N, C-alpha and C positions, 0 to 999 in steps of 0.2 A: 303571597298566599293569604287567602281570606280565612279568618278564624271561625266565622259563622257559616253554617250550612247555606247552600244555595236555595233560593225559593223554588217552588215546583216549576214555575215558568222558566226560570234561569236554567234549571237542570234539564228541562226539555230542549232548550236552545243549545246547550252544550252537547247533548246527545245528537241533535240534528246536525250540528256543525261537524262533530266527530265522525258521523256516518255519511257525510256528503262526499260525493265522488271527487277523487283526486286530493282530498284533504287528509294528509297523514299527520302524525304528531308534530313534525317540524313546521308544516304549513299551518296547522292549527295555532301553534304558538305565535307564528308571524302575524296571523290574522288578529289575534287578541292584542298583540302589540300595536298594530296599526289602528284598530277600531275600538279597542277598550273593552268590548264585551262580545259574547257570542251572538247575541240578538242583533247587535249593530252590524257585525260581520255578515250575518245571514241576509240582512237588508241590502248590504252593499255589494254582495257577490255578483249578481247579474250585471250591474252597471260597471263593476270593476273590470270584467272581461270585455264588455262592449266598448268602454272608453279606450281600452288599449288596442283596439282594432283587431282583436282575436275573435274568431267566429264561434268557437265551441265553448259554451258555458257549462260548468259542472252541474250534474243533477243534484239538487238539494234534497236532502232526506225530508220526507213529508212530515208535516206537523202531526197529523193524525197517526201516522206510523210510529212516530216517536212516543206519542202518548200511549198508544197500545203497548209498546215495549215497556214503558214505566208501569203500566197497569199489570202487565203479565208478570213482571218481576215481583211486584207486591203480591200477586196471586200465588206465587210459589215460595213466598217468604224471603225474597231477595230484595236488593235495592241497588241503585246506581250511585257511585261516588265519583265526583269530579276532582281533578288534581288541584283545583283551587281550594279544596276543603281540607280542614285540619285532620280528618280521619283517613285521607288518602295516604297510602304507605310512603313514608318519607324516603326510604331507601330506593324505592321504585321511581319516585318523582324525580330524583336527580339524574336518571338515565336519559339519554337523548331521545330514545324511542318509546318513552313511557306513554301508555294509552291515555288520552285526555279524560276518558271515562271508563270505569271498570264496573262490572256487575258482581256483587258479593252476596253470598248466602251463608249465614252462620255467624260465628263470633268474630266480627271485624276487628276487635281489639287485638287479636292474634297477629294482625298485620303490622302492628307497631312494635312487636317484639323482635329480637335478634333472630335471624333465620339462617338455616343451613339447608341447602338442597342436596337430595340424594337421588340420582338418576342412573339408569343403566338399561341393560338388555331386557326385552320383553320375554325372551326365551332363556332367561337366566338359569344357571345351574343351581342346584339345591344349596351348595355351600355358599354361593354368592348371595342368595336370598337370606340365608342364616346370618351372614355378616352384615347385610343391610339392616336387618332387624336389630342386631346388636348395636350397630352404630346409632341407629335412630333412638333406641332406648337410652343409651349412655349420653348422647348429645342432648336429648330432650330432658334428661334428668338434671342437667346443668342450666336449665331455663331457656334453651333455644328451641324455637319451633322448627319442625321439619317440613320442608317444601318439596313437592314433587308433582308429577303430572298425571297421576291416577291411571297410568297405563298398566298393562300386565307386567309380571315379573318383579323387577327391582322396585319400581314405583309402588306397587301394591304392598310389597313386604315392608317398605319404609313407612307408608301411611298406617298400616295395621299396627306396627310396633309403637308409633308415636301418637296414636289416637288419644290416649289418656293424658298425655303431657302437652299436646298441642300440635296440630298439623294443618298445613295449607295445601289444598289441591288446586292446581291451575289447569283448567280444562280447555280443550280446543273448540268445543261446542258451547251451547248455552249452559248455564249453571244447573238447569233442570233436566238436561239430557244425559242419560246414563250411557257411558262408553268407557270400556267394553261392557257388554251386557252382564257378564259374570260378576262385575263389581257393583251391582245394584245395591246390595246391602252395605258395602263399604261407602259408596256414594251417599247413601242416606245417613249413615253414621257421621260422616265428616260434615254434612250439612247441618247436623244437630249439635255436634260436640267440637267440631273444628270449623274450618271456613273454606268455601269453594269460591274461586275467582275466575272470571272470564271477561274478555273484552267483546265477546259476541253477545247478540241479543238472546233473551230467553227463547227456547224452542229451536235455536239454530243447530243443525246437525253438523258434526265435525267434518271438515274437508281437509284434503291433503295440504293445501296451502295455509291452513290455520295452525298447523302444528309447529312450524318454525316460529311463527309469531307468538304462540303460546310459550315457546322455550325462552324467548327473551324476557318474558314476565317471570318465569321461574328463576332465572339467574338474577333478574332485577330485584326480586324480593329477598334475595339471599346475600349474606356476607361471604359465604364460602359455598362452593359447588363440588360435590363428591361424585365421581363417576365409577361405577362398579360394573364391569363387563360391558363392553361396547364394541361392536364391529366397526370396521373402517368407514362404512357408509351407514351412519346411524344418527338419529336425532339427538342422542346423548352427546355426540361430538359437536353438534351444532350448539347445544346448550353450553358446552365447555368453551367453545370459541367466543360465543356471545358474552359469557362470564368474564373471559380475559379482556375483551374490549371494554367491558363495564368496570374494569378495575377490581374484579372479585378474585379471591384466592381460589385456585383450581387444584383439586386433589384427584388422584387416580389410584385405584387399587391394582397392583400388578397381577398378572395372570400367566397361565401356562402358555408359552410361545406358540404351540401348535393348535391352540383352541381359537377358532375364528372370533369367538365372542370377546377375546382378550386383546385382539390386534389393535383396536382403537385405544384402549386404556394404556397398553404398553407404549404405543406411539406418543400418547400425550406425555408420558413420563420422559421419554427421550427428547421431546420438544420443550421440556421445561416445567411441566406440571409437577406439583409436589407429590412424592410417593407417600401413600397412606398405608400405615401398618396397623393403627389403632385409633380409637376416638380421641386419644390424647393429642395426636398430631393436629386435629381440627380444633380442639378446644384451646390449645395453646395459641393457635393463630387467631381465633376469635377473641381471646383475652387481650391480645396485643393491639387489635384494631379498635379505633375510636368509634364513636357514634357517627351515623351519617350526617353530613352537613345539610342544612336547609338551603334550598335553591330559591333564588329570587327572580326567576325569569318572568314571573307574572306581574312584576312591578317594574316595567321598563321606564326609562326616562321618556319624557314627552316627545323628544326628538329622535327616538330610537329608529323610526322608519319615516322618512319624509314622504310627502304626498306623491302619488304616482304621476310620472310624466304623461301628458295626454297623448303624445304622438306614438303611433305604432312603429315608427322608424327605429326607435331605440330598442324595441323588443326584437326586431329583425336583426339589428346589429349584434345583439347578444346571441341570438340563435346561430348566426354565422360562425361564432367562436366556439360553438359546442359541437360535440360529436357523440356517437354511442359510447365512447370511452369516458368514464367519469373524470371530472377535473375539479380540483379544489377551489374554494371561493377566493383564496388569496391570489392564486395564479390567474383566475378570471378577472380579478380586480386589476392586476398589473396589465393584462392584455387588453382590457376594454378601456382603461383610463377612467372608469367611473368611480365615484366615491362609494363606499360600502352601503350607506342607506339607499342610494338610488339603485344600485345593483340588486340589493335585497328586494326592493319593491318590484323591479322588473322580473326577477326570478319567481317571485310569488305569483305574479300574473300568469307567467308561462306554465308554472306547475298547475295552477287552477284550470288552465285551458287544456291541460293534458299533453302539452308539447315538450315538457321538461320533467325529468324524474329526479327527485331529491333523494340522496342516499343517506344511510344512517350516520356516516362519518362527516356529513356536511358537504360532500362533493355533489355535483350535478352532472347530468348527461341528457342528451336528446332522448325523448321517450320512444 
């Protein structure tokens, strides 16, 4: 990780590479390991696909578009932070799916503090909203920031109660886009006294597919995730699942069995989430956990990824081993007989060409 901020040109190149077609967080990381910088990776992308014999090159995010995004962010009082920079949230950085670049509006220093997420139903009951406010105030009073998604219901209650002590709103659209509309005043207040975070560009309207992606940032920024009232098919359960995958402590507030809003939280408890009765449960868990460790994936050894084999025959051989069902890298290494650096290089080419999908757990499948 670099201690110094990126130059304006470097930041633009990071944003371009992060927004390039087929380049997700894992692929972004692999490209940096292979080429050393985002600018060099952008230069090599077209020839990378061409040399491998694959026909489809990814659409590279336009330089002027990236500059407009940087300018638009500055225009609304926001800025982009890359994960190579010291002020990128350390806890989020250590997750496999951390966005290479995030857009931040407000007090970015809050992102370096210990965080606890509070999420739940949009149509939450009055008693659930009251409990969310109580938890937010009591946890915030102990120095932890409250993280949530600025949605109706539980999210809104948690943000409102934590505003004075510190709150982080992770949104599915641009940091300047108010959603839902009734939260306009709260959105403005968090932008001034808290911090708003998004991986989308300024001006981007929230879309259905953006919300699960937002949820992994909510859990990624938090050392513990609290779920209050959640139906069986809800975004809050997605956040809980992602939190468990990221090694976070998951708490669920029990509810009346016949209330559909409590089916999800009750199931979480049955499946192993910690039952939450008061803020003391969370505060004790936060006190036991150490500080997040710093990751060093941006400082690979020079031999981390070997030069790409020129022949497309090797790519086709890997494709023959794949199917729509994800397979782990270790098993693919055994079946292919390839050494890890060579297989990593081949998979990178195939991901960039849109022929292979890389999953969060490191598995791959046919796209």
